[in-house]
Legacy VTK file of the C-alpha trace (Angstrom):
# vtk DataFile Version 3.0
C-alpha trace
ASCII
DATASET POLYDATA
POINTS 211 float
-23.769 -46.790 52.746
-26.868 -45.867 50.744
-27.663 -42.700 48.792
-29.494 -41.037 51.678
-26.488 -41.398 53.952
-24.092 -40.177 51.250
-26.300 -37.113 50.759
-26.456 -36.529 54.520
-22.654 -36.684 54.788
-22.495 -34.089 51.992
-24.596 -31.781 54.168
-22.489 -32.437 57.254
-19.103 -31.807 55.624
-20.310 -28.639 53.897
-22.510 -26.686 56.328
-22.954 -29.208 59.107
-21.146 -30.528 62.155
-21.040 -33.369 64.661
-19.428 -32.631 68.014
-19.585 -33.291 71.733
-21.844 -30.748 73.455
-20.529 -30.262 76.990
-23.719 -28.604 78.198
-25.862 -31.522 77.028
-23.238 -34.155 77.843
-23.858 -35.894 74.552
-23.148 -35.466 70.849
-24.861 -32.867 68.678
-25.386 -33.328 64.933
-26.522 -30.205 63.098
-26.868 -28.446 59.757
-26.907 -24.671 59.260
-28.472 -22.843 56.333
-30.502 -19.744 55.464
-32.977 -21.695 53.344
-35.850 -23.347 55.234
-36.347 -25.940 52.489
-32.717 -27.012 52.762
-33.159 -27.446 56.518
-36.219 -29.604 55.842
-34.202 -31.689 53.380
-31.603 -32.301 56.089
-34.339 -33.422 58.498
-35.790 -35.725 55.837
-32.415 -37.400 55.262
-31.849 -37.872 58.998
-35.305 -39.449 59.331
-34.603 -41.755 56.379
-31.194 -42.802 57.703
-31.819 -43.031 61.430
-35.528 -42.609 62.113
-35.029 -39.448 64.168
-38.240 -37.433 64.543
-37.321 -34.799 67.128
-35.205 -31.806 66.116
-34.501 -28.425 67.628
-33.668 -25.121 65.970
-31.068 -22.567 66.936
-30.924 -19.111 65.380
-27.432 -18.072 64.297
-26.322 -14.636 63.133
-27.666 -14.905 59.581
-28.961 -18.464 59.424
-30.681 -21.263 61.311
-29.278 -24.527 62.635
-31.364 -27.687 62.796
-29.948 -30.135 65.333
-30.509 -33.353 67.220
-28.562 -35.186 69.896
-27.359 -38.788 69.780
-24.123 -40.414 70.901
-24.936 -43.591 68.981
-25.530 -41.830 65.659
-22.502 -39.552 66.069
-20.270 -42.566 66.724
-21.661 -44.214 63.591
-21.022 -41.100 61.485
-17.445 -40.899 62.777
-16.759 -44.328 61.249
-17.027 -42.610 57.857
-15.013 -39.505 58.742
-13.172 -38.835 62.021
-14.465 -35.260 61.928
-16.904 -33.118 59.965
-15.187 -29.841 60.773
-13.489 -28.080 57.840
-12.106 -24.960 59.554
-8.643 -24.846 61.107
-8.097 -25.257 64.808
-6.505 -22.464 66.834
-3.096 -24.122 66.425
-3.407 -23.768 62.643
-3.935 -27.464 61.967
-6.865 -28.765 59.950
-9.040 -31.588 61.316
-8.761 -35.021 59.708
-12.068 -34.669 57.900
-12.405 -36.773 54.751
-14.898 -37.856 52.128
-15.621 -41.563 52.770
-13.948 -43.998 50.395
-17.275 -45.685 49.605
-18.351 -42.500 47.841
-15.360 -42.676 45.498
-16.130 -46.226 44.441
-19.841 -45.831 43.694
-21.035 -43.455 40.977
-24.502 -42.907 42.466
-23.078 -42.142 45.903
-20.625 -39.687 44.341
-23.443 -37.881 42.551
-25.721 -37.451 45.576
-22.804 -36.425 47.810
-21.635 -33.782 45.338
-25.205 -32.555 44.855
-25.815 -31.861 48.544
-22.325 -30.439 49.079
-22.633 -28.100 46.078
-26.181 -27.129 47.033
-24.928 -26.013 50.454
-21.593 -24.416 49.608
-21.799 -23.922 45.856
-23.011 -21.197 43.522
-23.193 -20.410 39.815
-22.589 -16.939 38.424
-21.136 -14.990 35.518
-17.611 -13.642 35.937
-16.362 -10.232 34.771
-16.023 -11.629 31.239
-19.661 -12.800 31.360
-18.630 -16.446 31.394
-20.447 -18.966 33.567
-18.640 -20.273 36.655
-19.591 -22.897 39.218
-17.758 -22.295 42.475
-17.846 -24.652 45.452
-16.489 -23.067 48.617
-14.049 -25.023 50.770
-10.934 -24.007 52.724
-9.896 -27.456 53.975
-6.977 -28.513 51.723
-7.711 -32.244 51.862
-11.432 -31.843 51.204
-10.731 -29.480 48.300
-8.462 -32.041 46.698
-10.937 -34.836 47.329
-13.788 -32.820 45.802
-11.724 -32.294 42.666
-10.847 -35.989 42.523
-14.469 -36.984 43.054
-15.560 -34.755 40.179
-12.830 -36.395 38.112
-14.448 -39.816 38.686
-17.458 -38.385 36.818
-15.145 -37.014 34.096
-15.708 -33.418 35.230
-12.576 -31.270 35.234
-12.194 -28.602 37.910
-9.636 -26.225 39.356
-8.513 -26.183 42.984
-8.309 -22.574 44.177
-7.597 -20.924 47.544
-11.356 -20.548 48.036
-12.384 -24.025 46.929
-13.280 -25.667 43.623
-13.960 -23.844 40.384
-15.584 -25.195 37.195
-15.359 -22.605 34.444
-15.272 -24.477 31.150
-18.709 -24.704 29.561
-18.153 -28.311 28.541
-17.577 -29.221 32.200
-20.484 -27.073 33.446
-22.769 -28.959 31.051
-21.497 -32.265 32.458
-22.282 -30.972 35.955
-25.750 -29.921 34.759
-26.513 -33.310 33.216
-24.998 -35.549 35.913
-25.141 -33.767 39.288
-27.137 -30.534 39.372
-28.176 -28.768 42.570
-30.977 -29.848 44.887
-34.370 -28.434 43.803
-34.559 -26.816 47.260
-31.329 -24.866 46.760
-31.840 -21.183 45.956
-29.799 -17.993 45.885
-30.140 -16.524 49.377
-27.694 -13.618 49.226
-29.923 -10.559 49.521
-27.569 -8.373 47.476
-27.753 -10.688 44.456
-30.013 -9.832 41.531
-30.900 -13.525 41.455
-32.024 -13.797 45.075
-34.845 -16.321 45.404
-34.137 -18.086 42.124
-33.166 -21.748 42.196
-29.572 -22.600 41.409
-30.778 -25.121 38.836
-32.669 -22.376 37.030
-29.446 -20.365 36.745
-27.506 -23.487 35.748
-29.934 -24.309 32.931
-29.978 -20.712 31.783
-26.186 -20.638 31.508
-26.112 -23.880 29.557
-28.864 -22.839 27.160
-27.080 -19.610 26.188
-23.688 -21.187 25.566
LINES 1 212
211 0 1 2 3 4 5 6 7 8 9 10 11 12 13 14 15 16 17 18 19 20 21 22 23 24 25 26 27 28 29 30 31 32 33 34 35 36 37 38 39 40 41 42 43 44 45 46 47 48 49 50 51 52 53 54 55 56 57 58 59 60 61 62 63 64 65 66 67 68 69 70 71 72 73 74 75 76 77 78 79 80 81 82 83 84 85 86 87 88 89 90 91 92 93 94 95 96 97 98 99 100 101 102 103 104 105 106 107 108 109 110 111 112 113 114 115 116 117 118 119 120 121 122 123 124 125 126 127 128 129 130 131 132 133 134 135 136 137 138 139 140 141 142 143 144 145 146 147 148 149 150 151 152 153 154 155 156 157 158 159 160 161 162 163 164 165 166 167 168 169 170 171 172 173 174 175 176 177 178 179 180 181 182 183 184 185 186 187 188 189 190 191 192 193 194 195 196 197 198 199 200 201 202 203 204 205 206 207 208 209 210
């Protein structure tokens, strides 16, 4: 595994998927986001990893999915994780999605994985006490625990919450800012936010500079 593949897996486990498409009779690999630059980053990583040039787009309710179809690539990705789904099935069970072991044993892979995952499903904001918080959304119990353990390998302490992972100590936020950060393409997309359009790194640096 190289850094591009680790970053791509971060996208897939956060806001992506790989599944068998019955209508196409082959496997679909896709990433969903509201930010066009993030979608382009996904395409870049796929091109770097697998040489894929042809993608299609599918408009969702409030976002866009970029996708391609390949049984061979899907089978390869499933050697790293048996699933990339993080939501429960109808029977209440969670899929056996996991962060690949190679990412835990290589610092650089851990950093790029956490960066893409946090850029997709993470945010930074001030809580009601005006203290900075980094929150990484995740409902899958195993992935939540693994995210916390992966941060621990970089000496970053976090809390596992019902909604995901929370980093709320300034000393740990500064470690995140110096070691991981968000992708430059990652911005605040929630239209109701006063920070809409700003990069997450800009907010991260602002929080650290005022501490």
